[in-house]
C-alpha positions in Angstrom: 9.7 13.3 -11.1 10.9 12.0 -7.8 10.8 15.7 -6.7 7.1 16.0 -7.6 5.9 13.1 -5.4 7.7 14.3 -2.2 5.4 18.1 -3.2 2.3 15.5 -3.3 2.8 13.8 0.0 3.6 17.0 1.6 0.3 18.9 0.4 -1.3 15.8 1.3 -2.5 14.3 -1.3 -6.1 12.1 -1.3 -7.5 9.5 -3.1 -10.0 11.5 -4.7 -11.3 12.6 -7.8 -12.4 15.7 -10.0 -14.2 16.0 -13.2 -14.4 12.6 -13.4 -10.4 12.1 -13.5 -9.3 9.8 -10.6 -6.5 11.4 -8.8 -5.5 8.2 -6.8 -3.1 6.8 -9.6 -3.0 3.0 -10.5 -6.4 3.1 -12.2 -6.6 1.4 -15.5 -6.1 3.9 -18.5 -8.9 6.1 -19.3 -10.5 4.6 -22.2 -10.9 1.5 -19.3 -12.4 3.9 -16.8 -15.9 4.8 -18.3 -17.6 1.9 -16.9 -21.3 2.7 -15.7 -22.6 2.3 -12.3 -26.0 0.4 -12.1 -29.0 2.5 -11.1 -29.5 0.2 -7.7 -25.6 0.7 -7.0 -25.2 -3.1 -7.0 -24.3 -5.8 -8.6 -24.1 -9.4 -8.0 -23.0 -13.2 -9.0 -19.7 -14.8 -9.8 -19.3 -14.9 -13.6 -17.0 -16.9 -15.7 -13.6 -16.1 -15.8 -13.2 -13.3 -19.0 -11.6 -14.5 -21.9 -7.6 -14.2 -22.1 -6.7 -16.0 -18.5 -4.2 -18.6 -18.6 -3.9 -20.3 -15.1 -1.7 -22.2 -13.3 1.3 -22.1 -16.2 4.1 -23.1 -13.6 7.5 -22.5 -15.2 11.3 -22.3 -13.4 12.8 -19.8 -15.7 14.6 -16.8 -14.4 14.8 -13.5 -16.0 18.3 -12.6 -17.1 19.4 -9.9 -14.7 20.0 -6.1 -16.2 23.3 -5.2 -16.3 24.9 -2.7 -13.5 28.0 -1.3 -11.9 28.7 -1.6 -8.5 27.9 -0.2 -4.8 27.4 -1.7 -1.2 25.0 -1.9 1.7 26.3 0.5 4.7 25.5 0.5 8.2 25.5 3.9 9.7 23.9 5.7 13.1 21.0 7.4 13.2 22.9 10.3 13.1 25.2 9.6 10.0 23.6 9.1 6.4 25.8 7.8 3.6 24.7 8.8 0.0 24.5 5.4 -2.5 26.0 5.4 -6.1 23.5 5.2 -9.0 23.9 1.7 -10.4 24.3 -1.0 -7.6 25.5 -4.3 -8.7 23.4 -7.0 -8.5 23.7 -10.6 -6.8 24.8 -13.3 -8.5 22.0 -15.2 -6.9 18.2 -16.0 -7.9 14.7 -16.8 -7.8 16.0 -19.1 -4.9 17.1 -16.7 -2.5 13.1 -16.4 -1.8 11.7 -17.8 1.2 8.1 -17.1 0.6 5.8 -15.6 -2.5 5.4 -12.6 -4.1 3.3 -11.4 -6.1 4.1 -9.5 -9.3 2.2 -6.9 -11.5 3.4 -7.5 -14.7 4.4 -4.4 -16.9 1.5 -2.3 -18.7 -1.6 -4.3 -17.3 -0.6 -7.5 -18.9 0.0 -10.2 -16.5 0.1 -11.4 -12.8 2.3 -13.6 -11.6 3.5 -15.7 -8.3 7.2 -15.9 -7.9 8.6 -18.6 -5.2 9.5 -19.7 -2.8 12.7 -21.1 -4.3 12.6 -21.0 -8.1 9.2 -21.6 -8.3 7.2 -19.4 -11.3 3.3 -19.6 -11.5 1.5 -16.9 -14.1 -1.6 -16.9 -12.5 -3.5 -14.7 -15.4 -2.1 -13.6 -18.6 -3.9 -10.7 -20.3 -4.9 -11.8 -24.2 -7.8 -8.9 -24.9 -8.5 -5.9 -24.8 -8.7 -5.7 -20.6 -5.9 -4.2 -18.3 -4.8 -5.9 -14.9 -3.8 -4.0 -11.8 -3.7 -3.8 -8.2 -3.0 -7.2 -6.9 -3.4 -8.2 -3.5 -3.1 -11.2 -1.3 -5.3 -12.4 0.7 -4.5 -12.2 4.8 -3.7 -15.9 5.2 -1.3 -15.8 2.3 -3.6 -18.5 0.2 -5.7 -16.2 -2.2 -4.8 -13.9 -4.9 -7.1 -10.7 -5.7 -7.1 -8.3 -8.5 -8.6 -5.5 -10.5 -9.2 -6.4 -14.5 -11.3 -3.8 -16.6 -11.9 -3.4 -20.6 -13.6 -0.6 -22.1 -16.9 -1.7 -21.3 -16.8 -4.0 -17.8 -15.1 -4.5 -15.0 -14.3 -7.5 -12.9 -12.6 -8.4 -9.2 -10.6 -11.5 -9.8 -9.8 -14.1 -7.4 -8.1 -17.2 -7.2 -5.3 -19.8 -5.7 -1.7 -18.1 -5.4 -0.4 -21.4 -6.0 -2.6 -21.1 -9.6 -5.9 -22.9 -11.0 -9.1 -22.1 -11.2 -9.9 -18.7 -10.9 -13.8 -16.6 -10.2 -14.7 -12.4 -11.4 -17.2 -11.0 -9.7 -18.4 -8.3 -11.7 -17.8 -4.9 -10.1 -20.0 -1.5 -10.4 -16.8 0.9 -11.0 -12.9 -0.2 -12.3 -11.3 -0.8 -9.2 -8.2 1.0 -9.0 -7.8 -0.2 -4.4 -8.1 -3.4 -2.9 -8.2 -4.5 1.3 -8.8 -7.8 2.3 -10.5 -7.7 6.0 -8.3 -9.8 7.9 -10.9 -12.8 8.5 -10.9 -13.3 5.2 -14.6 -12.9 4.8 -14.9 -9.2 2.7 -13.2 -7.5 -0.2 -13.2 -3.9 0.1 -12.7 -2.0 -3.1 -12.6 1.9 -3.9 -13.1 3.0 -7.9 -14.7 6.0 -9.6 -18.1 6.7 -9.4 -19.2 9.6 -11.1 -17.2 12.9 -9.5 -16.6 10.7 -6.4 -14.6 7.7 -5.0 -17.3 4.9 -4.5 -16.4 1.9 -1.7 -18.3 -1.3 -2.8 -17.8 -4.3 -0.7 -17.6 -8.1 -1.8 -19.2 -10.6 0.7 -17.5 -14.0 -0.3 -20.1 -16.1 1.5 -22.9 -14.7 -1.0 -20.7 -13.6 -4.0 -22.8 -10.0 -3.9 -21.1 -6.8 -4.7 -22.8 -4.0 -3.7 -21.7 0.1 -3.6 -21.9 1.1 0.3 -20.3 4.8 0.0 -18.7 7.6 -1.8 -17.2 10.4 -1.1 -14.6 12.9 -2.9 -11.6 11.2 -0.7 -11.4 8.3 0.4 -9.2 5.9 2.9 -9.9 2.7 5.3 -9.1 0.5 7.2 -10.4 -3.0 8.8 -10.8 -3.8 12.3 -8.5 -6.4 13.2 -11.5 -8.9 13.7 -12.7 -8.1 10.1 -16.3 -6.9 11.8 -15.9 -3.3 10.8 -14.3 -0.7 8.3 -12.9 2.5 9.6 -13.1 5.2 6.8 -11.4 8.9 6.4 -13.7 11.1 4.2 -12.7 14.3 2.6 -10.3 14.9 4.8 -12.6 15.8 7.6 -14.9 12.8 8.8 -14.7 9.7 10.4 -17.0 6.8 10.2 -17.4 2.9 11.2 -18.9 0.8 8.1 -20.5 -3.0 9.4 -20.0 -4.8 5.9 -22.7 -7.1 6.7 -25.5 -4.6 7.3 -23.7 -1.6 5.5 -24.8 0.6 8.4 -22.7 3.6 8.7 -22.0 5.2 12.6 -20.1 8.5 12.5 -17.1 8.8 14.5 -16.0 12.3 14.2 -16.9 15.1 11.7 -14.2 18.4 11.9 -15.1 21.4 10.0 -11.5 22.0 8.9 -8.6 20.1 9.6 -5.6 22.1 8.5 -3.0 18.8 8.4 -3.6 16.1 5.7 -3.4 12.1 6.4 -4.7 9.2 4.1 -6.1 6.4 6.4 -7.3 6.1 9.7 -5.8 3.3 12.0 -7.2 0.5 14.3 -5.3 -0.5 17.3 -4.5 -4.0 18.0 -6.9 -4.0 20.8 -9.9 -3.7 17.8 -11.6 -1.0 20.6 -9.1 1.8 19.3 -8.5 4.5 16.5 -5.9 6.5 15.8 -6.4 9.6 13.5 -5.8 13.3 13.2 -8.1 16.0 14.3 -7.6 19.8 15.3 -5.9 21.1 18.4 -8.3 22.3 21.1 -7.0 25.7 20.9 -6.6 26.7 17.2 -5.2 30.0 17.7 -1.7 28.5 19.0 0.9 26.6 17.3 0.9 23.6 15.9 -3.0 23.5 15.0 -3.5 19.7 14.9 -2.8 16.9 17.1 -2.3 13.1 16.4 -4.5 11.3 18.9 -5.8 7.7 19.9 -9.3 7.3 20.5 -10.5 4.8 22.8 -14.3 4.2 21.5 -15.5 2.6 24.6 -14.3 4.4 27.3 -14.0 7.8 25.3 -10.3 9.0 26.6 -8.3 10.2 23.9 -4.2 10.7 24.1 -2.4 13.2 22.3 0.5 11.2 20.8 1.9 14.2 18.4 1.2 17.9 17.7 2.3 19.8 14.1 0.5 21.1 11.1 1.5 19.2 7.3 1.1 15.8 5.9 1.0 13.1 9.0 1.8 9.5 8.2 1.2 7.1 11.1 1.4 2.9 12.0 1.2 1.3 15.3 3.6 -1.5 15.4 2.4 -4.9 14.4 2.7 -6.0 18.3 1.4 -2.8 19.2 4.2 -1.3 21.3 5.3 1.5 19.6 3.7 3.9 16.9 5.5 5.6 14.3 4.8 8.6 12.3 6.3 11.0 10.6 5.6 14.7 9.6 6.5 16.6 6.5 5.7 19.7 4.6 7.4 21.7 1.9 8.9 23.9 4.2 11.1 21.6 6.1 12.9 17.9 6.0 10.5 15.7 7.1 10.7 14.5 11.0 9.6 11.0 12.1 9.6 9.5 15.5 8.8 6.6 17.7 6.5 6.6 20.7 5.3 4.1 23.3 1.4 4.7 23.5 1.0 5.2 27.4 4.2 6.3 28.9 4.7 9.0 26.1 8.4 7.6 25.6 9.6 9.2 22.3 12.6 8.4 20.2 13.5 10.5 16.8 14.7 9.2 13.3 16.9 10.8 11.4 15.0 10.3 8.4 14.7 13.9 6.7 14.2 12.4 2.6 11.6 10.2 3.7 8.3 9.8 1.7 6.9 6.4 2.6 7.9 3.3 5.1 6.5 0.5 6.4 7.0 -1.8 9.7 8.9 -4.9 9.4 6.6 -8.2 10.8 8.3 -8.7 13.7 8.1 -5.2 15.2 11.9 -4.7 15.3 12.5 -2.5 11.8 10.8 0.2 9.4 11.9 0.1 5.5 12.4 3.4 4.6 12.0 5.3 1.1 13.1 8.4 0.3 14.5 11.1 -2.2 18.2 10.5 -2.0 20.9 13.4 -3.5 21.2 11.7 -7.0 17.2 12.3 -7.5 16.8 8.5 -7.0 14.8 6.5 -4.7 16.7 6.0 -1.5 16.1 2.8 0.7 17.4 2.5 3.8 16.4 -0.1 7.6 16.0 1.8 11.1 16.4 -0.6 13.9 17.6 -0.3 17.9 18.8 3.1 16.7 20.5 2.8 13.4 20.1 2.7 9.8 21.6 0.8 6.9 21.2 2.3 3.3 21.4 0.1 0.6 21.3 0.5 -3.4 19.7 3.7 -4.6 17.1 2.9 -7.0 14.7 4.5 -10.3 11.1 3.1 -9.0 9.1 1.7 -12.2 6.4 4.7 -13.4 3.7 1.7 -11.4 5.2 1.9 -8.2 5.9 5.4 -8.4 3.0 7.3 -9.5 0.1 4.3 -8.3 1.8 3.5 -4.9 4.6 5.7 -3.2 2.4 9.0 -2.8 -0.1 6.9 -1.0 1.6 4.3 0.9 0.4 5.5 4.0 -3.1 3.8 2.6 -0.9 0.7 1.1 1.0 0.0 4.3 -2.2 -1.1 5.5 -3.2 -3.8 3.1 0.2 -4.7 1.1 3.9 -5.4 2.4 7.2 -5.3 0.8 8.6 -7.2 3.7 9.4 -11.1 4.1 7.4 -12.9 6.5 10.4 -13.6 8.3 11.4 -9.5 8.5 14.8 -11.1 6.6 14.6 -8.9 3.5 12.5 -6.3 1.1 11.0 -6.8 -2.4 10.7 -3.5 -4.8 10.4 -2.9 -8.9 12.8 -0.5 -10.5 13.7 0.2 -13.9 16.9 -0.4 -15.8 17.9 0.5 -18.7 14.3 0.8 -20.4 12.8 -2.1 -18.5 11.1 -2.8 -15.8 12.3 -5.8 -13.0 11.7 -7.0 -9.5 14.3 -7.0 -7.0 15.1 -8.7 -3.6 17.1 -7.1 -0.7 18.5 -9.6 1.9 19.1 -7.3 5.0 22.2 -9.2 5.0 23.4 -9.2 2.1 25.2 -6.4 0.0 23.2 -6.4 -3.4 19.9 -7.1 -4.5 18.6 -10.4 -6.3 16.7 -9.8 -9.6 13.5 -12.1 -9.3 12.4 -11.2 -13.2 10.3 -8.5 -14.9 7.5 -7.0 -13.3 6.4 -3.1 -12.3 5.4 -3.7 -8.6 5.6 -7.0 -6.0 4.4 -7.3 -2.8 5.5 -10.2 -0.5 2.9 -13.1 0.8 2.3 -11.8 4.3 2.6 -15.5 5.3 4.5 -18.4 4.3 
């Protein structure tokens, strides 16, 4: 199955639909995806919480750790990779190791839970009816949680405090399979299936209005740093900017054909430059495409890299470096760090990487790849060295819904602790799904309890 994920990445997967089938994984089961879109394309108002919710039910009971046998973390140079044994030991520590809250998606869409800091555990929502829960995400300030809930006839975006308490449910025009909160916390962008396309809807939290803004065969997006604009990438050929307050759409660039694929474009921290892939000036020469930073004010374009294949890219949180990877079926992943302006380049020896993410302190990169044992390898790059951690069998939710689309999820979800001291992940072990914490300075992961996916709060 991991080999299949690599093939999907190399071929440039898209958040798209065909014959009403959602290709972007993470949506509810097929019987829950037949929600009709309103004729005017909009729904309004906050509804009462659907039946089946339990809120604020906090306990301090930890789930028993799955049994396994041993390995240790090994620090290696960027030119030397160590293969980890298949079944790592588990730490004797428990949830008390958490220094920040972690949002957990339960198995089979049955519940949303917050664990930590420390040994705290809060059940935000337990599904008791015919619904399906998915895609939990923190607000940018780490106070609120949003997630998708769908039944066979209705769908909602549910929002409430991460500490437990009253939840509000906003009716949505489709089953939501991706959520992206604006940095200022005022808007929530949502993607879902609308007939044969992917629809973009935006919730204005000031008014409680949910409106469909746009749709396309494939759709990716990124909020501007101030939350005033939404940069979107449609059908691997169009870039545009949407004003969430007015719904006005401004075209940025349109290309007849791009050999390479990529998912989400990216705003730069300055708020007036964007990063994306476009055709090179001379398509008769190799390589045919280029990764660029485009200043929307001056019109200047800086070429960061050239190549062909599947591009993934992200600027470090401090804005000083751009990391990008390029891979296809014919060769291993190439990955580089580039300093915009100076053009200084450093190569990472990470040939099996399928997904990665900058740490909040901009000093590290979490690398997820395919190991020789067909497991998901995990490593952290820092200062020219790679530290490898025990490989895992990811949960089906993590494997299918998140990893192939991590270039999009990396903008909205973080596996990193806010202090960059640890990361979290979900893995299967002996027929069950668990959430683990991997402190960077420890050899073994800490079991946090049952769950199919988990992300850290962006702030403590």
